[in-house]
N, CA, C and O atoms as a MOPAC input file, in Angstrom:
PM7 MOZYME 1SCF
protein

 N      0.79200 1    -3.07300 1   -51.31400 1
 C      1.73700 1    -2.74000 1   -50.26000 1
 C      1.16000 1    -1.66800 1   -49.33600 1
 O      1.34900 1    -1.71000 1   -48.12000 1
 N      0.47100 1    -0.73200 1   -49.91800 1
 C     -0.14400 1     0.33000 1   -49.11700 1
 C     -1.21200 1    -0.25000 1   -48.19300 1
 O     -1.37700 1     0.20700 1   -47.06200 1
 N     -1.93000 1    -1.25000 1   -48.67800 1
 C     -2.94400 1    -1.90500 1   -47.84100 1
 C     -2.30900 1    -2.60000 1   -46.64600 1
 O     -2.86300 1    -2.58900 1   -45.54700 1
 N     -1.15700 1    -3.19900 1   -46.86000 1
 C     -0.44700 1    -3.87100 1   -45.77100 1
 C     -0.02200 1    -2.87600 1   -44.70200 1
 O     -0.14600 1    -3.15300 1   -43.50900 1
 N      0.47300 1    -1.73100 1   -45.11900 1
 C      0.90000 1    -0.69700 1   -44.16300 1
 C     -0.29800 1    -0.13500 1   -43.41500 1
 O     -0.22800 1     0.08000 1   -42.20500 1
 N     -1.39100 1     0.10400 1   -44.12100 1
 C     -2.58500 1     0.64500 1   -43.47300 1
 C     -3.19300 1    -0.35200 1   -42.48900 1
 O     -3.69900 1     0.04300 1   -41.43900 1
 N     -3.14500 1    -1.63100 1   -42.82200 1
 C     -3.68900 1    -2.62400 1   -41.88900 1
 C     -2.82500 1    -2.72300 1   -40.63700 1
 O     -3.34400 1    -2.93700 1   -39.54100 1
 N     -1.53000 1    -2.57000 1   -40.78600 1
 C     -0.65200 1    -2.58400 1   -39.59900 1
 C     -0.90200 1    -1.35600 1   -38.71900 1
 O     -0.86800 1    -1.45200 1   -37.49200 1
 N     -1.15000 1    -0.21600 1   -39.33900 1
 C     -1.42000 1     0.99100 1   -38.56100 1
 C     -2.78100 1     0.94300 1   -37.87700 1
 O     -2.98700 1     1.60100 1   -36.85700 1
 N     -3.70600 1     0.17000 1   -38.43000 1
 C     -5.04700 1     0.08800 1   -37.86500 1
 C     -5.12300 1    -0.86600 1   -36.68000 1
 O     -6.09900 1    -0.82600 1   -35.93100 1
 N     -4.13000 1    -1.71600 1   -36.48800 1
 C     -4.14600 1    -2.66000 1   -35.36900 1
 C     -4.06400 1    -1.90800 1   -34.05300 1
 O     -3.39800 1    -0.87800 1   -33.94100 1
 N     -4.75400 1    -2.44400 1   -33.06800 1
 C     -4.78500 1    -1.78200 1   -31.76300 1
 C     -4.20900 1    -2.64500 1   -30.65000 1
 O     -4.27600 1    -2.25600 1   -29.48400 1
 N     -3.64700 1    -3.80200 1   -30.97600 1
 C     -3.10900 1    -4.66100 1   -29.92500 1
 C     -1.96200 1    -3.98900 1   -29.18900 1
 O     -1.89900 1    -4.03000 1   -27.96000 1
 N     -1.06400 1    -3.37500 1   -29.92900 1
 C      0.07000 1    -2.69700 1   -29.31100 1
 C     -0.36500 1    -1.52600 1   -28.45500 1
 O      0.19900 1    -1.27100 1   -27.39100 1
 N     -1.37400 1    -0.81800 1   -28.93300 1
 C     -1.88000 1     0.32100 1   -28.18300 1
 C     -2.47800 1    -0.13900 1   -26.85400 1
 O     -2.25000 1     0.49600 1   -25.82400 1
 N     -3.22600 1    -1.21700 1   -26.86300 1
 C     -3.82300 1    -1.73200 1   -25.63900 1
 C     -2.73200 1    -2.19100 1   -24.67200 1
 O     -2.84200 1    -1.98700 1   -23.46300 1
 N     -1.69100 1    -2.80400 1   -25.20100 1
 C     -0.59700 1    -3.26200 1   -24.35700 1
 C      0.09400 1    -2.09100 1   -23.66900 1
 O      0.43600 1    -2.17200 1   -22.48900 1
 N      0.29500 1    -1.01500 1   -24.39900 1
 C      0.91600 1     0.17600 1   -23.81500 1
 C      0.00600 1     0.78100 1   -22.75600 1
 O      0.48000 1     1.22100 1   -21.70900 1
 N     -1.28300 1     0.80600 1   -23.01800 1
 C     -2.21200 1     1.35900 1   -22.02600 1
 C     -2.20500 1     0.52700 1   -20.74500 1
 O     -2.21000 1     1.08100 1   -19.64500 1
 N     -2.19400 1    -0.79400 1   -20.88300 1
 C     -2.13200 1    -1.65000 1   -19.70000 1
 C     -0.82800 1    -1.44100 1   -18.93700 1
 O     -0.82800 1    -1.43400 1   -17.70600 1
 N      0.26400 1    -1.27300 1   -19.64000 1
 C      1.55300 1    -1.03600 1   -18.98500 1
 C      1.53600 1     0.29300 1   -18.22700 1
 O      2.07000 1     0.38300 1   -17.12100 1
 N      0.93200 1     1.31100 1   -18.81000 1
 C      0.84300 1     2.60300 1   -18.12100 1
 C     -0.03100 1     2.51200 1   -16.87600 1
 O      0.29700 1     3.09300 1   -15.84100 1
 N     -1.13500 1     1.79200 1   -16.97000 1
 C     -2.00900 1     1.63600 1   -15.80600 1
 C     -1.29500 1     0.87400 1   -14.69600 1
 O     -1.37500 1     1.26100 1   -13.53000 1
 N     -0.60700 1    -0.19100 1   -15.04100 1
 C      0.10600 1    -0.98600 1   -14.03200 1
 C      1.21900 1    -0.17300 1   -13.39200 1
 O      1.43200 1    -0.26500 1   -12.18300 1
 N      1.93300 1     0.62600 1   -14.18500 1
 C      3.00200 1     1.44600 1   -13.60700 1
 C      2.43100 1     2.52600 1   -12.70200 1
 O      3.02800 1     2.84200 1   -11.67300 1
 N      1.29300 1     3.09500 1   -13.06100 1
 C      0.66100 1     4.09900 1   -12.20000 1
 C      0.21400 1     3.47200 1   -10.88500 1
 O      0.39500 1     4.06800 1    -9.82300 1
 N     -0.36600 1     2.28200 1   -10.94400 1
 C     -0.77600 1     1.59000 1    -9.72600 1
 C      0.42800 1     1.26900 1    -8.85800 1
 O      0.35600 1     1.38500 1    -7.63400 1
 N      1.53300 1     0.87000 1    -9.47200 1
 C      2.74500 1     0.55800 1    -8.71300 1
 C      3.29800 1     1.79800 1    -8.02500 1
 O      3.71400 1     1.73300 1    -6.86800 1
 N      3.30700 1     2.92200 1    -8.72500 1
 C      3.82100 1     4.16500 1    -8.13600 1
 C      2.95500 1     4.60100 1    -6.96400 1
 O      3.47500 1     4.99300 1    -5.92000 1
 N      1.64000 1     4.53500 1    -7.12900 1
 C      0.73300 1     4.93200 1    -6.04700 1
 C      0.88300 1     3.99000 1    -4.85900 1
 O      0.88900 1     4.43800 1    -3.71300 1
 N      1.00300 1     2.69800 1    -5.11800 1
 C      1.15000 1     1.72500 1    -4.04100 1
 C      2.42900 1     1.94600 1    -3.25100 1
 O      2.41400 1     1.91500 1    -2.02100 1
 N      3.52100 1     2.16500 1    -3.94300 1
 C      4.79500 1     2.40600 1    -3.25600 1
 C      4.72500 1     3.69500 1    -2.45300 1
 O      5.23700 1     3.74800 1    -1.33400 1
 N      4.10700 1     4.72500 1    -2.99400 1
 C      3.98500 1     6.00100 1    -2.27500 1
 C      3.15400 1     5.84500 1    -1.01200 1
 O      3.54100 1     6.32600 1     0.05300 1
 N      2.01600 1     5.17900 1    -1.12700 1
 C      1.14300 1     5.00400 1     0.03100 1
 C      1.81200 1     4.13900 1     1.08600 1
 O      1.74500 1     4.44500 1     2.27700 1
 N      2.45400 1     3.06800 1     0.66000 1
 C      3.11800 1     2.19300 1     1.63000 1
 C      4.28300 1     2.88700 1     2.31700 1
 O      4.54200 1     2.63100 1     3.49300 1
 N      4.98400 1     3.75200 1     1.61600 1
 C      6.08500 1     4.46000 1     2.26300 1
 C      5.55900 1     5.47000 1     3.28000 1
 O      6.18000 1     5.67700 1     4.32200 1
 N      4.42700 1     6.09700 1     2.99000 1
 C      3.84500 1     7.03500 1     3.95700 1
 C      3.25000 1     6.30500 1     5.15500 1
 O      3.44600 1     6.71500 1     6.29900 1
 N      2.53300 1     5.23700 1     4.89400 1
 C      1.90500 1     4.48600 1     5.98000 1
 C      2.95200 1     3.70400 1     6.76200 1
 O      2.81500 1     3.52000 1     7.97200 1
 N      3.99300 1     3.24400 1     6.08100 1
 C      5.01500 1     2.43500 1     6.73300 1
 C      5.69500 1     3.15000 1     7.87800 1
 O      5.94800 1     2.54700 1     8.92100 1
 N      5.99500 1     4.42700 1     7.70300 1
 C      6.65000 1     5.16800 1     8.78200 1
 C      5.70200 1     5.34400 1     9.95600 1
 O      6.14000 1     5.30900 1    11.10600 1
 N      4.42500 1     5.53200 1     9.69600 1
 C      3.45500 1     5.65300 1    10.78600 1
 C      3.27700 1     4.32900 1    11.50700 1
 O      3.13700 1     4.30900 1    12.72900 1
 N      3.28100 1     3.22500 1    10.77500 1
 C      3.13900 1     1.92100 1    11.41000 1
 C      4.33200 1     1.58800 1    12.29400 1
 O      4.17100 1     0.98400 1    13.35400 1
 N      5.51700 1     1.97400 1    11.86800 1
 C      6.70600 1     1.73700 1    12.68400 1
 C      6.59000 1     2.50900 1    13.99500 1
 O      6.92300 1     1.97800 1    15.05500 1
 N      6.13000 1     3.73400 1    13.93600 1
 C      5.95100 1     4.51900 1    15.15200 1
 C      4.90100 1     3.88600 1    16.08100 1
 O      5.08500 1     3.84800 1    17.29800 1
 N      3.81800 1     3.40000 1    15.50500 1
 C      2.76900 1     2.76700 1    16.30600 1
 C      3.28100 1     1.50300 1    16.97300 1
 O      3.04300 1     1.28300 1    18.16000 1
 N      3.99300 1     0.66200 1    16.20600 1
 C      4.53900 1    -0.56700 1    16.76700 1
 C      5.58700 1    -0.27500 1    17.83000 1
 O      5.63800 1    -0.96300 1    18.85000 1
 N      6.41000 1     0.71800 1    17.61300 1
 C      7.41100 1     1.08000 1    18.61800 1
 C      6.75200 1     1.59500 1    19.89500 1
 O      7.21200 1     1.29300 1    20.99600 1
 N      5.69000 1     2.36300 1    19.75500 1
 C      4.96200 1     2.85000 1    20.92400 1
 C      4.31100 1     1.71800 1    21.68600 1
 O      4.32400 1     1.70200 1    22.91700 1
 N      3.73800 1     0.76400 1    20.95600 1
 C      3.10700 1    -0.37700 1    21.60900 1
 C      4.15400 1    -1.24500 1    22.29400 1
 O      3.92000 1    -1.73700 1    23.39800 1
 N      5.29000 1    -1.43900 1    21.66300 1
 C      6.34800 1    -2.24700 1    22.26500 1
 C      6.92700 1    -1.54300 1    23.49000 1
 O      7.30000 1    -2.20000 1    24.46200 1
 N      7.00500 1    -0.23100 1    23.45000 1
 C      7.53300 1     0.50300 1    24.58800 1
 C      6.58800 1     0.46600 1    25.77300 1
 O      7.03100 1     0.48700 1    26.92200 1
 N      5.29700 1     0.41100 1    25.50900 1
 C      4.33500 1     0.39200 1    26.61700 1
 C      4.22000 1    -0.99600 1    27.25400 1
 O      3.69200 1    -1.13100 1    28.35800 1
 N      4.71400 1    -2.02900 1    26.55900 1
 C      4.67900 1    -3.36800 1    27.15300 1
 C      5.78100 1    -3.47100 1    28.16500 1
 O      5.94500 1    -4.51600 1    28.79500 1

Protein backbone atom coordinates (compact mmCIF):
# COMPACT_ATOMS: atom_id res chain seq x y z
CA UNK A 1 0.00 0.00 0.00
CA UNK A 2 2.85 2.35 0.78
CA UNK A 3 4.32 1.65 -2.66
CA UNK A 4 1.03 2.63 -4.27
CA UNK A 5 0.96 5.94 -2.41
CA UNK A 6 4.59 6.68 -3.23
CA UNK A 7 4.06 5.93 -6.92
CA UNK A 8 1.09 8.31 -7.01
CA UNK A 9 3.16 11.04 -5.37
CA UNK A 10 5.99 10.49 -7.85
CA UNK A 11 3.77 11.11 -10.90
CA UNK A 12 4.33 14.41 -12.62
CA UNK A 13 1.42 14.55 -15.07
CA UNK A 14 -0.70 16.68 -12.77
CA UNK A 15 2.20 18.97 -12.04
CA UNK A 16 2.83 19.55 -15.75
CA UNK A 17 -0.86 20.25 -16.30
CA UNK A 18 -0.85 22.88 -13.57
CA UNK A 19 2.28 24.48 -15.00
CA UNK A 20 0.71 24.67 -18.46
CA UNK A 21 -2.44 26.21 -16.98
CA UNK A 22 -0.38 28.85 -15.17
CA UNK A 23 1.55 29.70 -18.33
CA UNK A 24 -1.64 30.00 -20.38
CA UNK A 25 -3.29 32.20 -17.75
CA UNK A 26 -0.22 34.45 -17.60
CA UNK A 27 -0.23 34.79 -21.39
CA UNK A 28 -3.94 35.61 -21.32
CA UNK A 29 -3.48 38.29 -18.66
CA UNK A 30 -0.59 39.90 -20.55
CA UNK A 31 -2.51 39.78 -23.83
CA UNK A 32 -5.61 41.40 -22.35
CA UNK A 33 -3.48 44.09 -20.68
CA UNK A 34 -1.58 44.92 -23.85
CA UNK A 35 -4.70 44.95 -26.00
CA UNK A 36 -6.50 47.24 -23.58
CA UNK A 37 -3.59 49.69 -23.61
CA UNK A 38 -3.11 49.56 -27.37
CA UNK A 39 -6.85 49.53 -28.03
CA UNK A 40 -7.41 53.00 -26.63
CA UNK A 41 -4.53 54.36 -28.71
CA UNK A 42 -5.87 52.71 -31.85
CA UNK A 43 -9.30 54.22 -31.31
CA UNK A 44 -7.72 57.66 -31.06
CA UNK A 45 -5.70 57.08 -34.23
CA UNK A 46 -8.73 55.86 -36.17
CA UNK A 47 -10.84 58.76 -34.94
CA UNK A 48 -8.14 61.22 -35.98
CA UNK A 49 -7.88 59.64 -39.41
CA UNK A 50 -11.65 59.65 -39.84
CA UNK A 51 -11.82 63.28 -38.76
CA UNK A 52 -9.20 64.33 -41.28
CA UNK A 53 -11.13 62.69 -44.13
